[in-house]
C-alpha angles and dihedrals in degrees: 000000000000113000143131110320095029120130112212117213088345089286115070115062119196109220103171143355112251099185148319122237136181092276110024149005119244121213132193101236143172130226102225092193099051095026095229135128115255140173117236119201118198121187119238116260092252089062098035091062094053109097094201091052092048092053094049090042093058098040098046095038088059089049090051089050088060090057111098118185133137091235096050124082104244120239111219105179146353120211148161125231134160091359094305133102120227140183125221113209142173112283111234113202102209142062138283125259087246090061090051092049091052090058103032124024143189094033123224114265092246091054090048090052093049096048095041095048093047092050089047090054091051092049092048091055091049094047092050087053091053096255128128118198098206094185108067110161137132091263089065095048110085126198121202125211087247091061098257124144121220127185112212141186100050094140097050095041094050092048091067114093130193091270093058096041091090096053112127097238094044100052096043094065098047109026092101089064098036117134116233093244091055090050088055091054098255125140122274118255134176087267088062089060090049091055091050090050088051089056089050089052089050090053092048092049097047107021091236141076120259094233135034137178145154095253134034090241091056091052093046090051091054090053087058102041114015127076115225122241113260112267090232089066088067098033113031091183092064111115112243092232091056090047090054091054091052095048093047091053088052096049113142096225108066094220090058092063127082110297092232142003088252089060090052093049090047092052091053092050092046089053090051092049091048090053090047090053090062093051104273101146093185090057091046088059092045096050096074105359112139093215135037124257091236086077089072093052110083119179112255103214093179093053108110090207089067091069101037110129114244133193134193114278094029125105110265117251119252112285112253087217095063108097121203116252096018097132118185094009107072136021134186119256115247114263099239129157118255113266114255116259107250122180104236119218116246112272117257114251115263093223126072118263118271093216099083094066089053091049091049092048091051092049092051091048091052092050091050092052093048091050094050094056097069091039090055092050092051092049090049092054093047094049096045109104126194114255097202135047115271114260118227114218116209113252141165094034098308110146121188113231119207113250120247117243111283093014134096125250117276132196122216132181121244121237091244094056117115130212112310123213130194124043091350093062125098122255092257091055095251112133119243119237092204136019125233112257118241113252110275096215113163116254111238114238115251115265120234 
């Protein structure tokens, strides 16, 4: 079993465990051949035993090793030892963006521009090489003491296919930065990385995530349906132009986002240059500075202000990262009261209500029923046949005369009858004064 003290392939010695994530364990190692410090990433046993994962892990880790960019953590080697694959990477002596956000958030606009544009450059290089990161988050963005930005975890992120995207350990660590199309089960594209970077920019600008929930599924559903609150509602000092860049990167429809990571990085730099044009010296330094301004802010452990208790509604204490005399690089955050906690109403669904089709269907059904009732009555009248012979009532002076025994019934006209029209008239139209008597033929007696 691979653990601290192991020597992989007789070359890479594992000296200490740096951390354990949802997909792998990272060790502080040493390359005994080249005598240099390295980071060794070993997948967790649940992934190492998956043949599909192992195949993608090896193929795409080699592809990531071919990616060379100053803002990407270099991959040195990919190997197999003791039944487990591993990746040997560049060791970055620094901290993650997540660690910086825990101590200092929201970040200054110039710091946001520097980090966002550098990560955008790294993603653009990867996308042009046919690679998609799929796991952009502050934990994978490393900051060096010299102010450099490094994007890590290309090999592990690319080794995850669609079938493993729903694993419990995988989705928990990245669902806060999951693009809507990935939440719907679609394939990852470069635009998915741009959305995740937009969420990272939102977190840097506000100090909080755009969506929250009790379960990963609830958070993923909000990425698909709910619109985030504007960053300026959490940070009133955020420039509107920078807010527009963040919201465009987080657009729900993928075509509405920036067309490429290079466009996003260019928009951030154009914003910095625009601010510099109006006299913002901090933005002038951030537009094309090779290193971030956080490199000039060293933690002052002996500073009593760093441990002063603070409560909501009180002015914040001085930041221990603000160094005296650093003009144009740092600035104090405005001492504003904390925003009141207001229970926000649930966001309206993005899709139209499904009730109106039901209402329309019910209305059509009612009209059909009402129309069938008269049709049924008419059909009933037409189909109803008489069950007895029609009875002829005497009219126009016709008086029935009882038949004599042995003779048939005869009809005669009374003397008071007037002219009769209709079927009792003669063929020439002249009325008859009397009607011909029916033949009084004797009725033969019944034979026995």
